[in-house]
C-alpha positions in Angstrom: 101.3 -21.4 -25.4 100.1 -18.8 -22.9 97.8 -21.4 -21.2 100.6 -23.9 -20.9 102.9 -21.3 -19.4 100.2 -20.4 -16.8 99.7 -24.1 -16.0 103.4 -24.7 -15.5 103.7 -21.6 -13.2 100.7 -22.9 -11.2 102.2 -26.4 -10.8 105.5 -25.0 -9.6 103.8 -22.6 -7.2 101.8 -25.5 -5.7 104.9 -27.6 -5.3 106.8 -24.8 -3.7 104.0 -24.4 -1.2 103.7 -28.1 -0.3 107.3 -29.3 -0.6 109.1 -31.2 -3.3 106.6 -34.0 -3.7 102.8 -34.0 -4.0 99.9 -36.2 -4.5 98.4 -36.1 -8.0 95.8 -37.8 -10.2 96.4 -38.9 -13.8 94.5 -37.0 -16.4 95.1 -39.6 -19.2 96.6 -43.0 -19.9 100.3 -42.6 -20.3 103.2 -44.9 -21.1 106.4 -43.4 -19.6 109.5 -42.8 -21.6 113.2 -42.4 -20.6 114.8 -45.2 -18.6 111.6 -46.6 -17.3 109.9 -47.1 -20.6 106.8 -49.3 -20.5 105.3 -48.4 -17.1 101.6 -47.8 -17.7 99.9 -45.1 -15.8 96.1 -45.1 -16.0 93.7 -42.3 -16.1 92.3 -41.5 -12.7 94.9 -43.3 -10.6 96.7 -41.6 -7.9 100.4 -40.9 -8.3 103.1 -39.1 -6.4 105.1 -36.5 -8.4 108.5 -35.1 -7.6 110.7 -32.2 -8.6 111.2 -31.7 -12.3 113.6 -34.1 -14.0 116.7 -32.2 -15.1 114.9 -28.9 -14.3 112.4 -29.4 -17.2 108.6 -29.8 -17.3 109.1 -33.6 -17.0 108.4 -35.0 -13.5 109.5 -38.2 -11.8 106.5 -40.1 -10.6 105.6 -43.2 -8.7 102.3 -45.1 -8.5 101.0 -47.3 -5.7 102.3 -50.5 -7.3 105.9 -49.2 -7.2 106.0 -48.3 -10.9 108.0 -45.2 -11.6 108.7 -43.2 -14.7 108.6 -39.6 -16.1 105.6 -37.6 -17.1 104.9 -34.3 -18.7 103.2 -31.6 -16.7 100.0 -31.9 -18.8 99.6 -35.6 -17.9 98.4 -35.1 -14.3 96.6 -32.8 -11.9 98.0 -32.0 -8.5 95.8 -32.6 -5.5 96.9 -30.0 -2.9 96.5 -30.5 0.9 96.7 -34.3 1.0 99.6 -36.4 2.1 101.3 -38.7 -0.3 100.7 -42.4 0.0 103.4 -44.8 1.2 105.7 -45.6 -1.6 105.9 -49.3 -2.5 109.3 -50.5 -3.5 109.8 -52.9 -6.5 112.4 -55.5 -5.4 112.7 -56.8 -9.0 113.5 -53.4 -10.4 115.9 -52.7 -7.5 117.8 -55.9 -8.1 117.8 -55.2 -11.9 119.2 -51.7 -11.6 121.7 -52.4 -8.8 123.1 -55.7 -10.1 123.6 -54.7 -13.7 127.0 -54.8 -15.5 127.8 -51.1 -14.9 127.2 -51.4 -11.1 129.3 -54.6 -10.9 132.2 -52.9 -12.6 132.0 -50.0 -10.2 131.8 -52.4 -7.2 135.0 -54.1 -8.3 136.8 -50.8 -8.4 135.9 -50.3 -4.7 136.5 -54.0 -3.9 133.0 -54.4 -2.5 130.0 -56.6 -3.6 127.2 -54.1 -3.9 124.9 -56.5 -5.6 125.2 -59.0 -2.8 124.4 -56.3 -0.3 121.2 -55.4 -2.3 120.2 -59.1 -2.5 120.6 -59.5 1.3 118.4 -56.4 1.9 115.7 -57.7 -0.4 115.7 -61.1 1.4 115.8 -59.2 4.7 118.8 -61.2 6.0 120.2 -60.7 9.4 122.3 -57.4 9.6 121.4 -56.7 6.0 120.5 -53.0 6.7 123.6 -52.6 8.8 125.9 -53.9 6.1 124.2 -51.8 3.4 124.6 -48.5 5.4 128.2 -49.6 6.4 129.0 -49.1 2.7 128.5 -45.3 2.9 132.2 -44.5 3.7 133.4 -47.1 1.2 131.6 -45.9 -1.9 132.4 -42.8 -3.9 131.5 -41.0 -7.1 129.1 -43.0 -9.3 128.6 -45.8 -6.8 127.8 -43.3 -4.1 125.1 -41.9 -6.3 123.6 -45.4 -6.8 123.8 -46.1 -3.0 122.0 -42.8 -2.4 119.4 -43.6 -5.0 118.6 -47.0 -3.5 118.4 -45.8 0.1 114.7 -44.9 0.2 113.7 -47.8 -2.0 115.3 -50.1 0.6 113.7 -48.3 3.6 110.3 -48.8 1.9 110.9 -52.5 1.6 110.7 -52.7 5.4 107.7 -52.3 7.7 107.7 -49.9 10.6 108.2 -52.8 13.1 111.1 -54.2 11.1 112.8 -50.8 10.8 112.2 -50.0 14.4 113.8 -53.3 15.6 116.9 -52.5 13.5 117.1 -48.9 14.8 117.1 -50.2 18.3 120.4 -52.0 17.6 122.2 -48.8 16.8 124.0 -46.6 19.3 123.6 -42.8 19.5 126.4 -42.1 17.1 125.1 -44.5 14.5 121.6 -43.0 14.7 123.0 -39.5 14.2 124.9 -40.8 11.1 121.9 -42.5 9.7 119.6 -39.5 10.2 122.3 -37.2 8.8 122.5 -39.5 5.7 118.7 -39.4 5.2 118.9 -35.6 5.3 121.7 -35.4 2.7 120.6 -33.6 -0.5 121.6 -36.6 -2.7 119.7 -39.1 -0.6 116.6 -37.0 0.2 115.3 -37.6 -3.3 112.6 -38.9 -3.7 111.5 -38.3 -0.1 112.4 -34.7 0.7 109.7 -34.3 3.4 111.3 -37.1 5.4 109.9 -36.0 8.8 106.3 -36.0 7.5 106.7 -39.2 5.7 108.4 -41.1 8.5 105.8 -39.8 11.1 103.0 -41.0 8.8 104.2 -44.4 7.8 107.0 -45.3 10.2 105.7 -43.8 13.5 107.6 -46.2 15.8 110.8 -45.6 13.9 110.2 -41.9 13.9 109.9 -41.9 17.7 113.6 -42.9 17.7 114.8 -40.8 14.8 113.0 -37.5 15.6 115.5 -36.7 18.3 118.2 -36.5 15.7 116.5 -34.5 13.0 
């Protein structure tokens, strides 16, 4: 028990020193539980871990294939001092979670078609990003939470060149609003170190956005 307590304190102290997310390596094969049951994490593979889920010793994690789930502290070992890899979005999972029955009911309450907006983004249709972010003032409560949850997943669907082209279509006020939204506490998860992440994997886009950080 004492060893487990010391390990938990060490994990938390490392995260506090390096931000909310860190690179880690799996110590064992692990099938996640909770809402993402069935995602297989393999011993030795690199993962990105995030702040504790519901303030417990259970961590939200992503692997390089876009699989996500929840792991106990003992399942991985943090690798300090190395940047996290670029998160890969899972379009199938995005569509599944954003076009389910619950989301459709919420969308009808606000008289919008959230599922259609998601499908357009996945297919990278013209103005799809603009239409998705135009929903911000139209959604509230539970649907706002879903929109915030999907934001970084959607950004990661796009390449730096694609995001850069879209950003160039926005005026100064829209860029300020977009950057302000990314910095919002509800949206920042899972990317809390947005400046580091964008500069690493979206350098062209960050050249535009950094003036509004």
